[in-house]
C-alpha positions in Angstrom: 0.0 0.0 0.0 1.2 3.5 -0.8 1.1 6.9 1.0 -1.5 9.5 0.3 -2.0 10.9 -3.2 -3.0 14.3 -4.5 -4.7 14.3 -7.9 -5.4 17.2 -10.1 -8.1 17.1 -12.8 -7.4 19.7 -15.5 -10.7 20.6 -17.1 -11.3 22.3 -20.5 -14.5 24.0 -21.8 -16.8 21.3 -23.0 -15.2 18.5 -20.9 -17.3 15.3 -20.2 -18.6 15.7 -16.7 -19.0 11.9 -16.3 -15.2 11.5 -16.6 -14.7 13.9 -13.7 -17.3 12.3 -11.4 -16.1 8.8 -12.3 -12.7 9.8 -10.9 -13.7 11.7 -7.8 -16.6 9.6 -6.5 -14.6 6.3 -6.1 -11.8 8.2 -4.4 -14.2 9.8 -2.0 -15.8 6.4 -1.2 -12.4 4.8 -0.6 -11.5 7.5 1.9 -14.9 7.1 3.7 -14.7 3.3 3.8 -11.2 3.2 5.1 -11.7 6.1 7.5 -8.5 7.7 6.2 -8.1 10.6 3.8 -5.4 9.2 1.6 -6.8 10.7 -1.5 -7.0 14.4 -2.1 -8.0 16.1 -5.3 -8.1 19.5 -7.0 -10.1 20.7 -9.9 -7.8 22.7 -12.1 -8.4 25.2 -14.9 -6.1 26.9 -17.2 -7.2 30.0 -15.3 -9.6 30.6 -12.5 -12.4 31.3 -14.9 -15.5 29.0 -14.6 -15.5 26.1 -16.9 -18.7 24.8 -18.6 -18.9 21.0 -19.1 -20.5 19.3 -22.1 -23.7 18.9 -20.1 -23.9 22.7 -19.4 -22.9 22.4 -15.7 -20.4 25.1 -14.8 -17.4 24.3 -12.5 -15.3 26.7 -10.6 -11.7 25.5 -10.5 -9.9 25.2 -7.2 -6.8 26.6 -8.7 -5.1 27.6 -11.9 -2.6 25.4 -13.7 0.1 28.0 -13.2 -0.1 27.6 -9.4 2.5 25.4 -7.8 0.4 23.1 -5.8 2.0 19.8 -5.0 0.4 17.0 -7.1 1.2 13.4 -7.6 -1.0 13.0 -10.7 -2.7 15.3 -13.1 -5.3 14.2 -15.6 -6.5 16.3 -18.6 -10.3 16.0 -19.2 -11.7 17.5 -22.4 -13.3 16.9 -25.7 -11.0 16.3 -28.7 -11.1 20.0 -29.8 -9.6 21.3 -26.6 -6.6 23.7 -26.7 -5.0 25.9 -24.2 -6.0 29.6 -24.6 -2.3 30.3 -24.2 -0.5 27.2 -25.4 3.0 28.3 -24.5 2.2 28.7 -20.8 -0.2 25.8 -20.6 2.1 23.3 -22.3 5.0 24.7 -20.4 3.2 24.1 -17.1 2.5 20.5 -18.0 6.2 20.0 -19.0 7.3 21.4 -15.7 5.0 19.1 -13.8 6.4 16.2 -15.8 10.0 17.1 -15.0 9.1 17.3 -11.3 7.9 13.6 -11.4 4.2 14.1 -11.6 2.3 11.3 -13.4 0.4 12.8 -16.3 -2.6 11.4 -18.1 -5.8 12.1 -20.0 -9.4 10.9 -19.9 -11.5 10.6 -23.1 -10.8 13.4 -25.4 -8.2 14.7 -22.9 -5.6 12.7 -24.8 -5.8 15.3 -27.6 -4.4 18.3 -25.6 -2.0 15.9 -23.9 -0.7 14.8 -27.3 -0.5 18.4 -28.5 1.7 19.2 -25.5 4.3 16.7 -26.7 4.1 14.6 -23.5 2.7 11.5 -25.3 5.8 11.3 -27.6 7.2 7.7 -27.4 4.3 6.6 -25.1 1.2 4.5 -25.8 -2.2 5.8 -24.8 -5.8 4.5 -24.6 -7.9 5.9 -27.4 -11.7 5.9 -27.3 -13.0 4.2 -30.5 -15.2 7.2 -31.5 -12.1 9.4 -31.7 -9.8 7.0 -33.5 -9.9 8.4 -37.0 -9.3 12.0 -35.9 -6.5 11.1 -33.5 -4.6 8.9 -35.9 -4.8 11.6 -38.5 -3.5 14.3 -36.2 -1.0 12.1 -34.4 0.1 9.3 -36.7 3.3 8.7 -34.8 1.7 8.2 -31.3 0.8 4.6 -30.4 -2.9 4.5 -29.6 -4.4 1.3 -28.3 -8.0 0.2 -28.1 -7.9 -1.1 -24.5 -10.0 0.6 -21.8 -7.0 1.9 -19.9 -3.3 2.2 -20.6 -0.4 2.9 -18.3 3.0 3.5 -20.1 5.6 4.5 -17.5 4.5 7.9 -16.2 1.5 8.3 -18.5 -2.0 7.0 -17.6 -4.9 7.2 -19.9 -8.5 6.0 -19.9 -10.8 5.8 -22.9 -14.1 6.9 -21.3 -16.0 7.5 -18.1 -16.4 3.8 -17.1 -12.7 3.3 -17.9 -11.8 6.2 -15.6 -13.6 4.4 -12.8 -11.5 1.3 -13.5 -8.3 3.4 -13.4 -9.4 4.8 -10.0 -10.0 1.3 -8.7 -6.5 0.5 -9.6 -5.2 3.5 -7.6 -7.4 2.5 -4.7 -6.1 -1.0 -4.7 -2.5 0.3 -4.8 -3.2 2.7 -2.0 -5.6 0.9 0.3 -5.5 -2.7 -0.8 -7.8 -5.1 -2.6 -10.4 -5.3 0.1 -11.2 -1.6 0.0 -11.1 -1.6 -3.8 -13.6 -4.4 -3.8 -15.9 -2.6 -1.4 -15.8 0.6 -3.5 -16.7 -1.4 -6.6 -19.6 -2.9 -4.8 -20.8 0.4 -3.4 -21.3 1.6 -7.0 -22.4 -1.8 -8.4 -19.5 -1.4 -10.8 -18.1 -4.5 -12.5 -14.8 -5.5 -11.0 -11.8 -3.6 -12.2 -10.9 -4.0 -15.8 -7.2 -4.0 -16.5 -5.1 -2.6 -19.4 -5.5 -6.0 -21.1 -9.2 -5.5 -21.7 -10.3 -4.3 -25.1 -13.1 -1.7 -25.5 -16.5 -2.9 -26.6 -17.3 -1.2 -29.9 -20.9 -1.0 -31.3 -21.6 -2.4 -34.7 -23.4 -0.1 -37.0 -27.2 0.0 -36.8 -27.5 -3.0 -34.5 -27.8 -3.6 -30.8 -24.7 -5.8 -30.8 -21.1 -5.0 -30.0 -18.2 -6.2 -32.3 -17.4 -9.2 -30.0 -21.0 -10.5 -30.3 -20.8 -11.0 -34.1 -20.5 -14.5 -35.7 -16.8 -15.1 -36.4 -16.9 -14.8 -40.3 -19.0 -11.6 -40.0 -16.6 -10.2 -37.4 -13.7 -11.0 -39.6 -15.4 -9.3 -42.6 -16.0 -6.2 -40.5 -12.4 -6.2 -39.4 -11.3 -6.4 -43.1 -13.6 -3.5 -43.9 -12.1 -1.4 -41.1 -8.6 -2.2 -42.4 -9.5 -1.0 -45.9 -11.1 2.4 -45.4 -8.8 4.4 -47.6 -8.3 1.6 -50.2 -11.8 -0.1 -50.5 -11.8 -3.8 -50.9 -14.2 -5.8 -53.1 -17.0 -7.8 -51.3 -16.0 -10.9 -53.4 -12.5 -10.7 -52.0 -13.8 -10.4 -48.4 -16.0 -13.4 -48.9 -13.1 -15.5 -50.2 -10.9 -14.4 -47.3 -13.6 -15.7 -44.8 -14.1 -18.9 -46.7 -17.7 -18.1 -47.8 -19.4 -17.6 -51.1 -20.5 -14.0 -51.8 -24.1 -15.1 -51.5 -23.5 -16.9 -48.2 -21.7 -13.8 -46.8 -24.6 -11.6 -47.8 -27.1 -13.8 -46.0 -24.9 -14.1 -42.9 -24.3 -10.4 -42.8 -27.9 -9.5 -43.1 -28.9 -11.9 -40.3 -26.2 -10.4 -38.0 -26.5 -6.7 -38.9 -29.7 -6.2 -40.8 -27.7 -4.8 -43.7 -25.9 -6.0 -46.8 -22.1 -6.0 -46.5 -21.9 -3.2 -49.1 -24.2 -0.9 -47.2 -22.5 -1.7 -43.9 -19.1 -1.0 -45.4 -20.2 2.3 -46.8 -21.6 3.3 -43.4 -18.3 2.3 -41.8 -16.4 4.6 -44.2 -18.9 7.4 -43.6 -18.7 7.0 -39.9 -14.9 7.6 -40.1 -15.6 10.6 -42.4 -17.8 12.1 -39.8 -15.2 11.7 -37.1 -12.8 13.6 -39.4 -15.4 16.3 -40.2 -16.1 16.9 -36.5 -12.7 16.4 -35.0 -10.0 17.3 -37.6 -9.0 20.3 -39.6 -8.8 18.2 -42.9 -10.6 19.7 -45.9 -13.7 17.9 -47.2 -11.7 16.8 -50.2 -8.9 15.3 -48.0 -11.6 13.5 -45.9 -13.3 12.1 -49.0 -10.0 10.7 -50.3 -9.0 9.3 -46.9 -12.2 7.2 -46.7 -12.0 5.7 -50.2 -13.9 8.1 -52.4 -12.2 9.2 -55.6 -14.0 12.6 -55.4 -15.9 14.8 -53.0 -19.3 14.7 -54.7 -20.4 11.1 -54.0 -19.1 11.2 -50.5 -21.1 14.4 -49.7 -24.2 12.8 -51.3 -23.9 9.6 -49.2 -23.0 11.6 -46.1 -26.1 13.7 -46.4 -28.3 10.7 -47.1 -27.0 9.1 -43.9 -26.8 12.0 -41.5 -29.3 14.5 -42.9 -26.7 17.3 -43.1 -23.8 17.9 -45.4 -20.3 17.6 -44.0 -19.9 21.4 -44.2 -23.0 21.9 -42.2 -22.0 19.3 -39.6 -18.7 21.0 -39.2 -20.4 24.4 -38.8 -22.9 23.1 -36.2 -20.7 20.7 -34.3 -20.8 22.7 -31.1 -24.6 22.5 -31.1 -24.7 18.7 -31.3 -26.3 16.7 -28.5 -26.5 12.9 -28.6 -30.1 12.0 -29.3 -30.1 9.3 -31.9 -26.8 7.6 -31.8 -25.5 9.4 -34.8 -23.5 12.1 -33.0 -20.1 11.5 -31.5 -20.4 11.9 -27.8 -18.2 13.5 -25.1 -17.3 10.3 -23.3 
């Protein structure tokens, strides 16, 4: 068991509130169950200005990033668009904390400003599946893994709010021991702690299933589609690779997903296009090429048919989005 820890949670405008509460609540419960205040935490802002979450709830920081409070860990919590208002001082403050031995990490979209600071260089990080295309486009040299959490030396990242809870359970176990960790998990009826070996569950398009629930040939076909976004593969070649006739693959795919392989594949490519529209600075032409379209016109047409808006309108309105029908990309 370790000594007490002080954690800082650096929040940016539009941050996912669930990631913050999923960090603080298990720590509070661990202190209460153990009868010892071994965990302390501070909500940090770039300045002392109030910070509005993605849910519209406003938080007043306990301190500004420039203050020299003693921290053992600091975690960035944000959406993928987050930037420091003054990057030189914000990134400089993070680098000073790193040099002083503070463990630095990010939750959900918080890995984006963390990567922009340069502190993920030569480190792996946990990347939420809904941000994958945008992150790999902006940071092609950073190793991003699709596990729920990732610890690589002095970097700790969690893919979403439930994964943040898992990461806090790990800290509780290290600090108070397995018995307290188990009781905290039971208090919140949380499944027992998932480790860095556990892969994220990823929804399949237009079904109630996740990718690990698909029949093996269909799952393999979906994997092949995902591996050939920029350079589309023919359905007949996919069928051959999974040892099926094209007709048999069509029937199996429809039973499992309710869609033909071709329609599913197109939706998969458009899903990646939408990530790039919302969370990258690529032009619409660059996005079309990156998801396998030879020109912008058919991509824009299919995009509008699928999402009801053109890519240009989606990009313009992205700050107005709320998740209501599963089409929008959430703050997780």
